[in-house]
N, CA, C and O atoms as CSV, one atom per row, in Angstrom:
chain,resi,resn,atom,element,x,y,z
A,1,UNK,N,N,10.584,15.920,-13.774
A,1,UNK,CA,C,11.766,15.322,-13.188
A,1,UNK,C,C,11.406,14.593,-11.888
A,1,UNK,O,O,12.020,13.581,-11.546
A,2,UNK,N,N,10.431,15.103,-11.185
A,2,UNK,CA,C,10.016,14.467,-9.933
A,2,UNK,C,C,9.464,13.062,-10.189
A,2,UNK,O,O,9.684,12.143,-9.400
A,3,UNK,N,N,8.746,12.913,-11.301
A,3,UNK,CA,C,8.183,11.602,-11.636
A,3,UNK,C,C,9.289,10.569,-11.825
A,3,UNK,O,O,9.173,9.435,-11.360
A,4,UNK,N,N,10.355,10.962,-12.505
A,4,UNK,CA,C,11.460,10.034,-12.754
A,4,UNK,C,C,12.116,9.628,-11.435
A,4,UNK,O,O,12.458,8.463,-11.232
A,5,UNK,N,N,12.284,10.599,-10.549
A,5,UNK,CA,C,12.890,10.300,-9.248
A,5,UNK,C,C,12.005,9.354,-8.430
A,5,UNK,O,O,12.495,8.400,-7.826
A,6,UNK,N,N,10.707,9.627,-8.420
A,6,UNK,CA,C,9.787,8.751,-7.689
A,6,UNK,C,C,9.743,7.356,-8.304
A,6,UNK,O,O,9.696,6.356,-7.587
A,7,UNK,N,N,9.758,7.294,-9.624
A,7,UNK,CA,C,9.729,5.991,-10.282
A,7,UNK,C,C,10.985,5.191,-9.974
A,7,UNK,O,O,10.912,3.980,-9.763
A,8,UNK,N,N,12.131,5.853,-9.946
A,8,UNK,CA,C,13.373,5.171,-9.610
A,8,UNK,C,C,13.337,4.648,-8.179
A,8,UNK,O,O,13.792,3.537,-7.908
A,9,UNK,N,N,12.793,5.455,-7.260
A,9,UNK,CA,C,12.676,5.008,-5.862
A,9,UNK,C,C,11.730,3.807,-5.757
A,9,UNK,O,O,11.968,2.891,-4.971
A,10,UNK,N,N,10.659,3.818,-6.552
A,10,UNK,CA,C,9.746,2.678,-6.587
A,10,UNK,C,C,10.469,1.421,-7.053
A,10,UNK,O,O,10.327,0.360,-6.446
A,11,UNK,N,N,11.247,1.536,-8.132
A,11,UNK,CA,C,11.974,0.374,-8.650
A,11,UNK,C,C,12.958,-0.162,-7.619
A,11,UNK,O,O,13.095,-1.375,-7.458
A,12,UNK,N,N,13.642,0.736,-6.923
A,12,UNK,CA,C,14.605,0.296,-5.911
A,12,UNK,C,C,13.913,-0.355,-4.722
A,12,UNK,O,O,14.380,-1.376,-4.217
A,13,UNK,N,N,12.810,0.223,-4.271
A,13,UNK,CA,C,12.123,-0.289,-3.089
A,13,UNK,C,C,11.466,-1.638,-3.357
A,13,UNK,O,O,11.475,-2.520,-2.498
A,14,UNK,N,N,10.898,-1.796,-4.542
A,14,UNK,CA,C,10.168,-3.029,-4.862
A,14,UNK,C,C,11.030,-4.059,-5.574
A,14,UNK,O,O,10.549,-5.148,-5.888
A,15,UNK,N,N,12.301,-3.737,-5.837
A,15,UNK,CA,C,13.229,-4.642,-6.543
A,15,UNK,C,C,12.680,-5.038,-7.910
A,15,UNK,O,O,12.705,-6.210,-8.287
A,16,UNK,N,N,12.186,-4.050,-8.643
A,16,UNK,CA,C,11.612,-4.284,-9.976
A,16,UNK,C,C,12.592,-3.866,-11.061
A,16,UNK,O,O,12.215,-3.169,-12.003
A,17,UNK,N,N,13.827,-4.280,-10.940
A,17,UNK,CA,C,14.849,-3.894,-11.904
A,17,UNK,C,C,14.601,-4.479,-13.288
A,17,UNK,O,O,15.144,-3.976,-14.272
A,18,UNK,N,N,13.802,-5.520,-13.381
A,18,UNK,CA,C,13.518,-6.126,-14.674
A,18,UNK,C,C,12.667,-5.219,-15.561
A,18,UNK,O,O,12.559,-5.468,-16.761
A,19,UNK,N,N,12.055,-4.163,-14.990
A,19,UNK,CA,C,11.260,-3.233,-15.785
A,19,UNK,C,C,12.123,-2.257,-16.585
A,19,UNK,O,O,11.655,-1.695,-17.576
A,20,UNK,N,N,13.351,-2.050,-16.178
A,20,UNK,CA,C,14.202,-1.036,-16.807
A,20,UNK,C,C,14.417,-1.305,-18.300
A,20,UNK,O,O,14.254,-0.372,-19.087
A,21,UNK,N,N,14.771,-2.517,-18.741
A,21,UNK,CA,C,14.963,-2.727,-20.187
A,21,UNK,C,C,13.700,-2.464,-21.008
A,21,UNK,O,O,13.781,-1.900,-22.100
A,22,UNK,N,N,12.547,-2.862,-20.500
A,22,UNK,CA,C,11.319,-2.623,-21.261
A,22,UNK,C,C,10.986,-1.137,-21.330
A,22,UNK,O,O,10.475,-0.673,-22.350
A,23,UNK,N,N,11.258,-0.388,-20.283
A,23,UNK,CA,C,11.024,1.055,-20.302
A,23,UNK,C,C,11.968,1.735,-21.282
A,23,UNK,O,O,11.560,2.645,-22.003
A,24,UNK,N,N,13.214,1.308,-21.315
A,24,UNK,CA,C,14.181,1.889,-22.249
A,24,UNK,C,C,13.764,1.618,-23.689
A,24,UNK,O,O,13.865,2.502,-24.540
A,25,UNK,N,N,13.304,0.417,-23.966
A,25,UNK,CA,C,12.867,0.072,-25.323
A,25,UNK,C,C,11.647,0.895,-25.718
A,25,UNK,O,O,11.575,1.383,-26.846
A,26,UNK,N,N,10.687,1.059,-24.812
A,26,UNK,CA,C,9.515,1.874,-25.113
A,26,UNK,C,C,9.898,3.328,-25.361
A,26,UNK,O,O,9.356,3.959,-26.269
A,27,UNK,N,N,10.812,3.865,-24.580
A,27,UNK,CA,C,11.277,5.235,-24.797
A,27,UNK,C,C,11.981,5.368,-26.141
A,27,UNK,O,O,11.803,6.364,-26.843
A,28,UNK,N,N,12.779,4.370,-26.499
A,28,UNK,CA,C,13.490,4.377,-27.776
A,28,UNK,C,C,12.504,4.396,-28.944
A,28,UNK,O,O,12.662,5.180,-29.879
A,29,UNK,N,N,11.488,3.534,-28.889
A,29,UNK,CA,C,10.484,3.514,-29.954
A,29,UNK,C,C,9.705,4.820,-30.000
A,29,UNK,O,O,9.378,5.301,-31.085
A,30,UNK,N,N,9.408,5.394,-28.862
A,30,UNK,CA,C,8.715,6.676,-28.825
A,30,UNK,C,C,9.512,7.773,-29.484
A,30,UNK,O,O,8.964,8.580,-30.234
A,31,UNK,N,N,10.817,7.811,-29.209
A,31,UNK,CA,C,11.680,8.819,-29.822
A,31,UNK,C,C,11.755,8.614,-31.326
A,31,UNK,O,O,11.717,9.582,-32.086
A,32,UNK,N,N,11.860,7.368,-31.763
A,32,UNK,CA,C,11.917,7.085,-33.201
A,32,UNK,C,C,10.641,7.553,-33.893
A,32,UNK,O,O,10.702,8.159,-34.962
A,33,UNK,N,N,9.493,7.276,-33.292
A,33,UNK,CA,C,8.226,7.661,-33.912
A,33,UNK,C,C,8.084,9.175,-33.969
A,33,UNK,O,O,7.609,9.711,-34.970
A,34,UNK,N,N,8.489,9.873,-32.908
A,34,UNK,CA,C,8.379,11.331,-32.897
A,34,UNK,C,C,9.318,11.950,-33.922
A,34,UNK,O,O,8.924,12.864,-34.645
A,35,UNK,N,N,10.543,11.471,-33.994
A,35,UNK,CA,C,11.512,12.056,-34.915
A,35,UNK,C,C,11.209,11.726,-36.380
A,35,UNK,O,O,11.459,12.541,-37.268
A,36,UNK,N,N,10.678,10.546,-36.623
A,36,UNK,CA,C,10.427,10.139,-38.004
A,36,UNK,C,C,8.997,10.431,-38.443
A,36,UNK,O,O,8.631,10.117,-39.575
A,37,UNK,N,N,8.193,11.016,-37.589
A,37,UNK,CA,C,6.791,11.268,-37.922
A,37,UNK,C,C,6.610,12.199,-39.100
A,37,UNK,O,O,5.699,11.995,-39.902
A,38,UNK,N,N,7.444,13.211,-39.230
A,38,UNK,CA,C,7.281,14.174,-40.308
A,38,UNK,C,C,8.303,14.032,-41.408
A,38,UNK,O,O,8.436,14.931,-42.238
A,39,UNK,N,N,9.012,12.957,-41.443
A,39,UNK,CA,C,10.061,12.813,-42.449
A,39,UNK,C,C,9.670,11.800,-43.522
A,39,UNK,O,O,8.579,11.230,-43.498
A,40,UNK,N,N,10.582,11.596,-44.452
A,40,UNK,CA,C,10.346,10.646,-45.533
A,40,UNK,C,C,10.461,9.199,-45.044
A,40,UNK,O,O,10.065,8.274,-45.754
A,41,UNK,N,N,10.991,9.001,-43.858
A,41,UNK,CA,C,11.123,7.655,-43.311
A,41,UNK,C,C,9.842,7.150,-42.660
A,41,UNK,O,O,9.762,5.979,-42.287
A,42,UNK,N,N,8.854,8.002,-42.519
A,42,UNK,CA,C,7.624,7.641,-41.815
A,42,UNK,C,C,6.964,6.361,-42.359
A,42,UNK,O,O,6.579,5.513,-41.553
A,43,UNK,N,N,6.815,6.181,-43.663
A,43,UNK,CA,C,6.178,4.939,-44.133
A,43,UNK,C,C,6.953,3.681,-43.745
A,43,UNK,O,O,6.352,2.632,-43.510
A,44,UNK,N,N,8.254,3.776,-43.677
A,44,UNK,CA,C,9.062,2.612,-43.304
A,44,UNK,C,C,8.973,2.328,-41.807
A,44,UNK,O,O,8.966,1.168,-41.394
A,45,UNK,N,N,8.906,3.376,-40.996
A,45,UNK,CA,C,8.785,3.197,-39.560
A,45,UNK,C,C,7.441,2.581,-39.230
A,45,UNK,O,O,7.369,1.668,-38.408
A,46,UNK,N,N,6.363,3.063,-39.858
A,46,UNK,CA,C,5.031,2.537,-39.554
A,46,UNK,C,C,4.858,1.109,-40.035
A,46,UNK,O,O,4.015,0.386,-39.505
A,47,UNK,N,N,5.623,0.687,-41.011
A,47,UNK,CA,C,5.514,-0.698,-41.458
A,47,UNK,C,C,6.114,-1.669,-40.456
A,47,UNK,O,O,5.819,-2.863,-40.499
A,48,UNK,N,N,6.955,-1.172,-39.551
A,48,UNK,CA,C,7.514,-2.031,-38.517
A,48,UNK,C,C,6.463,-2.459,-37.490
A,48,UNK,O,O,6.570,-3.516,-36.867
A,49,UNK,N,N,5.465,-1.626,-37.335
A,49,UNK,CA,C,4.447,-1.905,-36.324
A,49,UNK,C,C,3.213,-2.471,-36.971
A,49,UNK,O,O,2.238,-2.772,-36.283
């Protein structure tokens, strides 16, 4: 949790708000890969990449 707080302070201090959408997209893809890794959807998810 400390990392998230420090990262948010970094974004605010450096005015790097444009990084937020790319971080959200990367987190979304990470969650999809973890959740679909052991399921029947895995071949379809891996074909996207």
